[in-house]
Phi, psi and omega in degrees: 000138181294142176288147182265130179238136175248130179240116177278146187058040194266010184247356181218155172059224180299321180299321177299315179297322178295314180300313180295317180298318179293321177299315180296334179276359175104005178278153167271119191249137170244121181258116176276149172214163187256327187203336186271089183296321182298313180295321181294317180294321176297317177299314181299317181295321185278335185248337186077011180272136180291139179242146182222129183258120168199162181272112182291346177281354180251122179299315181297320179293322178295318178300312181295317181295317180290326175298321178294316178301313183293326176294324182278319192242337183116176183302145181279121179262329185228131178234126175245112177272096186245338186302138178194156177226164172236144173219073191288152176167152177296145186301323183289352176242358186283135176279156176300323180299316181290329174294306187292325181295321179289316178299318181295311184286322188269333183242308179303328181300327180296317174297312183303317182284312184295319181299330183272356175239342192294323180295320178295318177298316180297319181295324182272347177075025178203143173184151175228118176242126182232118184254127180270110177263223182193153171306327182282347170280343178268317187249350186080163179203127178304134181084006181225043178301322180293309182295314182295321178297317180296316183287328173293321177300325178299322180294315178295320177302315181300312183296319180291314181294326178298317180295324182292332193238003183301320183287352177262009179081018181250127175255147180225118183224163179236151173237132179246093177290150168269220179281116184246144185283068173264175178303320183296314181288322179294340179283349177294135179307139185304321180295321177294317179301314184287327186261332188248343186243299186300324179299341182262004177252108182307328179291344175076017181203167171283155171282162176256143179307325181295335178289325174290320179300323179293326174297317179298314181303318179295312182294334179278350187273166175295334181297338183259022185296340181256010179251115177209148183076014184264157175236119177265122177266111181247080189221017178068018179090007183295324178216125184246108183260000000 
């Protein structure tokens, strides 16, 4: 029977590529999304992947959503915590709402999701948890104290959870993408892209969402069973940690 994988923020951008990549690798995939029904329905129609709507920032919503996934598809074997938002601004101008919304969606969600699957993984003696962090969680970024703090927190969360569960056959790893050619990055003015971003990427280009998906596929596979607590930097050489 195919292993069940849940991808949060799994219907757009990097999450979409991850969901499709896992399906192509033979997993049964459930793609979570938070609010864009039109995009989610379009994704479902084009890929045949089941979609589930809930707020990953809510513990109760994650519990209910995961119970629905397991009732439909079976126990969750693989979890990819990918959902994230940005609310950029310099700290001296940042509202409390913009701080808390990013921390809730980008960091609290990892606890909300993992806490609701970890006991089942431990009981079955298998699990793959892959947390999508960011280059800016490694090096920081002006105007992103909220985002960088959340993504740095994901790395520490990953290392700790990996230590707790390695002996139970569960691996926990993080991926830190750099600038990836998603809709959000492509919306950056071309002049800014050419003068402020690409010159600092040794590879000389943006990454592709599918390149992150291939990292996920490897970490989700049996071949990666001895890799846990690791952070993969997929950023074209922009930052080497």
